[in-house]
TORKOL-4160 file (C-alpha; in steps of 0.2 Angstrom, whole numbers, padded with zeros to 4 digits, m for minus):
20
<pt num="1" X="0539" Y="0523" Z="0412"/>
<pt num="2" X="0534" Y="0506" Z="0416"/>
<pt num="3" X="0549" Y="0502" Z="0429"/>
<pt num="4" X="0543" Y="0516" Z="0440"/>
<pt num="5" X="0525" Y="0512" Z="0436"/>
<pt num="6" X="0528" Y="0494" Z="0442"/>
<pt num="7" X="0535" Y="0498" Z="0458"/>
<pt num="8" X="0524" Y="0513" Z="0464"/>
<pt num="9" X="0508" Y="0500" Z="0458"/>
<pt num="10" X="0514" Y="0484" Z="0466"/>
<pt num="11" X="0521" Y="0493" Z="0482"/>
<pt num="12" X="0500" Y="0499" Z="0487"/>
<pt num="13" X="0497" Y="0483" Z="0481"/>
<pt num="14" X="0506" Y="0471" Z="0492"/>
<pt num="15" X="0499" Y="0482" Z="0508"/>
<pt num="16" X="0480" Y="0481" Z="0500"/>
<pt num="17" X="0480" Y="0462" Z="0497"/>
<pt num="18" X="0486" Y="0458" Z="0515"/>
<pt num="19" X="0472" Y="0469" Z="0522"/>
<pt num="20" X="0460" Y="0457" Z="0513"/>
């Protein structure tokens, strides 16, 4: 559960951080 959750969260986190 933690594995897929981290991957999904890390994906949107990367583009979101780049946008800022």
